[in-house]
C-alpha positions in Angstrom: -7.9 2.5 8.0 -11.6 1.9 8.7 -11.8 -1.8 8.3 -15.5 -1.7 9.0 -16.9 -0.3 5.8 -18.8 -1.8 2.9 -16.0 -1.6 0.3 -13.5 -3.4 2.5 -16.1 -5.9 3.6 -16.8 -6.7 0.0 -13.1 -7.3 -0.7 -12.7 -9.6 2.3 -15.8 -11.5 1.5 -14.6 -12.1 -2.1 -11.4 -13.6 -0.7 -13.4 -16.0 1.5 -15.8 -16.9 -1.3 -12.8 -17.5 -3.7 -11.3 -19.9 -1.2 -14.7 -21.6 -0.6 -13.9 -21.2 3.1 -17.4 -22.1 4.1 -17.1 -25.4 2.2 -13.8 -26.5 3.7 -14.1 -30.2 3.0 -11.0 -31.5 4.9 -11.7 -29.5 8.0 -15.4 -30.4 8.1 -14.6 -34.1 7.8 -11.8 -34.3 10.4 -12.5 -31.7 13.1 -15.1 -31.9 15.9 -17.6 -29.1 15.3 -17.6 -28.2 19.0 -13.9 -28.0 19.4 -12.4 -24.7 20.4 -8.9 -23.6 19.4 -6.3 -20.9 19.8 -4.4 -19.5 16.9 -1.3 -17.4 17.3 -0.2 -15.2 14.4 3.6 -15.1 14.5 6.1 -13.0 12.7 8.8 -15.2 11.2 11.1 -12.3 10.2 11.7 -8.7 11.2 8.9 -6.7 9.5 6.5 -3.8 9.7 3.1 -5.1 10.6 0.0 -4.3 8.5 -3.4 -5.9 8.2 -4.2 -6.7 11.9 -7.6 -5.0 11.5 -8.6 -7.4 8.8 -8.5 -10.4 11.2 -11.7 -9.8 13.1 -13.5 -8.7 10.0 -12.6 -11.9 8.2 -14.0 -13.9 11.1 -17.2 -11.9 11.3 -17.8 -12.2 7.5 -17.1 -15.9 7.6 -19.7 -16.4 10.3 -22.3 -14.7 8.1 -21.3 -16.9 5.1 -21.1 -20.2 7.0 -24.2 -19.7 9.2 -22.8 -21.7 12.1 -24.8 -22.0 15.4 -24.2 -19.0 17.6 -22.0 -21.0 20.0 -19.6 -21.7 17.2 -19.3 -18.1 16.0 -18.0 -16.6 19.2 -14.4 -15.5 18.9 -11.8 -13.2 20.5 -8.8 -11.5 18.9 -6.2 -10.2 21.3 -2.9 -8.4 20.5 -0.4 -6.7 22.7 -1.0 -2.9 23.1 2.4 -2.2 21.6 1.7 -4.2 18.4 -0.4 -2.5 15.8 -0.3 -1.6 12.1 2.9 0.4 11.3 5.0 -1.1 14.2 8.3 -2.8 13.4 8.4 -6.3 15.1 11.1 -8.9 15.4 11.3 -12.6 14.3 9.2 -14.8 16.7 6.9 -12.1 18.0 3.3 -13.0 18.4 1.2 -10.4 16.5 -2.2 -11.5 17.7 -4.0 -14.4 19.3 -7.4 -15.7 18.1 -9.7 -17.8 20.3 -12.4 -19.4 18.1 -14.2 -22.5 17.0 -11.5 -24.8 15.5 -13.3 -25.3 12.2 -13.8 -21.6 11.6 -10.2 -20.8 12.5 -8.8 -23.4 10.1 -11.1 -22.3 7.3 -10.1 -18.7 7.6 -6.4 -19.3 8.3 -5.1 -19.0 4.7 -7.0 -15.8 3.7 -5.9 -14.1 6.9 -2.3 -15.0 6.4 -2.3 -14.2 2.6 -3.6 -10.6 3.2 -1.3 -9.9 6.2 1.7 -11.3 4.4 1.1 -9.1 1.4 0.3 -5.9 3.2 3.1 -6.4 5.7 5.5 -7.0 2.8 4.6 -3.7 1.3 4.9 -1.9 4.6 8.3 -3.5 5.3 9.7 -2.6 1.9 8.4 1.0 2.2 10.1 1.4 5.5 13.4 0.3 3.9 13.0 3.1 1.3 12.1 5.6 4.0 15.0 4.7 6.2 17.4 4.9 3.1 16.7 8.7 2.8 16.5 9.4 6.6 17.5 13.0 7.2 16.7 14.2 3.7 13.7 16.4 3.0 12.2 14.2 0.2 9.2 12.1 0.8 8.7 8.5 -0.6 5.6 8.2 -2.8 3.7 5.2 -4.0 2.1 4.9 -7.5 -1.0 3.4 -9.1 1.0 0.2 -9.9 -1.2 -1.9 -7.6 -3.0 -5.2 -7.8 -6.5 -4.5 -9.2 -9.0 -4.3 -6.4 -6.4 -4.0 -3.6 -5.3 -0.5 -4.2 -6.9 1.0 -1.1 -5.3 -1.6 1.2 -1.9 -1.5 -0.6 -1.7 2.3 -0.3 -2.7 1.9 3.4 0.3 -0.4 3.8 2.6 2.2 2.3 1.4 4.6 4.9 2.1 2.0 7.6 5.6 1.8 6.3 6.1 5.6 6.6 5.5 6.4 2.9 3.2 9.0 1.4 0.3 8.3 -0.9 0.2 9.8 -4.4 -3.2 10.1 -6.2 -5.5 7.3 -5.4 -7.0 7.0 -8.9 -7.3 8.8 -12.2 -9.9 11.2 -10.9 -7.9 12.3 -7.9 -5.4 14.5 -9.7 -4.1 15.8 -13.0 -0.9 14.4 -14.2 0.0 15.0 -17.9 2.3 12.2 -19.0 4.2 11.4 -22.2 1.2 9.8 -23.9 -1.1 12.7 -23.1 1.6 15.1 -24.6 1.9 12.9 -27.7 -1.9 12.6 -28.3 -2.8 16.0 -27.0 -0.9 18.0 -29.6 2.3 18.6 -27.6 3.2 19.7 -24.2 2.1 23.4 -24.5 -1.3 22.4 -25.9 -2.0 19.7 -23.4 -0.9 21.8 -20.5 -2.9 24.9 -21.7 -6.1 22.8 -22.1 -5.7 21.2 -18.7 -5.2 24.6 -17.0 -8.2 26.0 -18.8 -10.6 23.1 -18.2 -9.7 21.9 -14.7 -11.9 22.1 -11.7 -11.2 24.7 -9.0 -8.5 23.6 -6.7 -6.9 21.0 -9.0 -3.1 21.3 -9.4 -1.7 20.4 -12.8 1.4 18.3 -12.8 3.5 17.6 -15.9 5.9 14.8 -16.6 9.1 16.0 -18.3 12.0 13.9 -19.6 14.4 16.6 -20.9 15.6 20.2 -20.3 13.6 21.3 -23.3 10.3 19.8 -21.9 11.1 21.3 -18.6 11.4 24.8 -20.1 8.1 24.3 -21.9 6.4 23.2 -18.7 7.7 26.2 -16.8 6.8 28.6 -19.7 3.2 27.4 -20.0 2.4 27.3 -16.3 2.9 23.8 -14.9 2.1 23.8 -11.2 4.0 20.6 -10.3 6.7 18.8 -12.2 7.6 15.1 -12.4 11.2 14.5 -13.5 11.0 11.1 -15.2 13.9 8.7 -15.9 16.6 11.3 -15.2 19.9 10.7 -13.5 20.5 12.2 -10.1 22.7 14.8 -11.7 20.0 15.7 -14.2 17.4 15.9 -11.4 19.6 18.2 -9.4 20.0 20.6 -12.3 16.3 20.5 -13.0 15.4 21.2 -9.4 17.8 24.1 -9.3 16.2 25.5 -12.5 12.7 25.1 -11.1 13.6 26.9 -7.9 14.4 29.9 -10.1 10.8 30.3 -11.1 8.8 33.0 -9.5 6.3 30.6 -7.9 6.7 27.5 -5.7 6.6 24.3 -7.9 6.8 21.0 -6.1 9.1 18.5 -7.8 9.0 14.7 -8.0 11.5 12.2 -9.4 10.5 8.8 -10.8 11.7 6.0 -13.0 13.4 2.8 -11.8 14.6 4.3 -8.5 15.6 1.5 -6.1 17.2 1.1 -2.7 20.7 1.6 -4.1 19.9 4.9 -5.9 17.2 6.6 -3.8 19.7 8.3 -1.5 21.4 10.0 -4.4 18.0 11.3 -5.7 17.0 12.5 -2.2 20.1 14.6 -2.0 19.2 16.5 -5.2 16.7 18.6 -3.3 13.7 17.0 -5.0 10.5 17.1 -2.9 9.1 13.7 -3.7 10.4 10.4 -5.0 7.9 7.9 -6.4 8.7 4.2 -6.3 6.4 1.7 -8.1 8.3 -1.2 -6.5 6.7 -0.4 -3.2 3.5 -2.1 -4.3 4.4 -4.1 -7.5 7.6 -5.8 -6.3 7.2 -6.2 -2.5 8.0 -9.7 -1.2 5.4 -11.2 1.0 6.4 -11.1 4.7 6.9 -14.4 6.4 4.0 -14.8 8.8 2.5 -18.1 10.2 -0.4 -19.2 12.4 0.2 -21.8 15.1 -3.1 -23.4 16.1 -3.8 -25.7 19.1 -6.9 -27.0 20.8 -8.0 -25.2 23.9 -7.9 -27.1 27.1 -10.5 -26.7 29.8 
């Protein structure tokens, strides 16, 4: 993840503006403007870390918004070489140490923790799903079920957890789903139009929910097939049928798959398993920041 780009900067800046971090009334009334402090970001549970790169960016953007004197914008963020995004850490481990002006540190504390907790929660849940199918050939995919505006970061968190990204947005791939089939004149018509009108290099994937739809998808040239809301037994039968085709067709299973069932789906021989819960149901990781004044 390139944290130093305009799109990510805009997102982080919006978070600081939303919190009115530059107008932190309590901190400005109670803390000496010259006081220096050290903040330790601490994992309060076993987790997969994600979002460390956002910490210095938040502090740099805050300095621009707050327009403090140069002496008060100087900071340092230090982390152990073995701790970085994607690493599993244990309860009590220090993820990073920030040395900064105390006012600035207090004003940025909440947005830093909010983002790291959210992204680390996604990475941690993703790793659980990946571990659950260890040894199988299937890959765990994310979906577009993300918080508006945070998709790039949430999909990065999935990668940190060992998952694989599906299409980033509606322009990144062709996936003919149930509503396209219904409004597009049926599966054969929708698939034929997509194959005829697509850009060079675009693969056409079709969502199917029954053996009949699967046969239509195969007959009319589907290049990838999404097996939606099927049982593991049904997915296994569908995968076996697809492998009989004269061309390679990647397969994906989706629809309410959780930690209790994903292993059964992985053992069907399917290539990919998409799990919306990675991003829409991940619990925030427990991370805190312990701050104390620096001593000379």
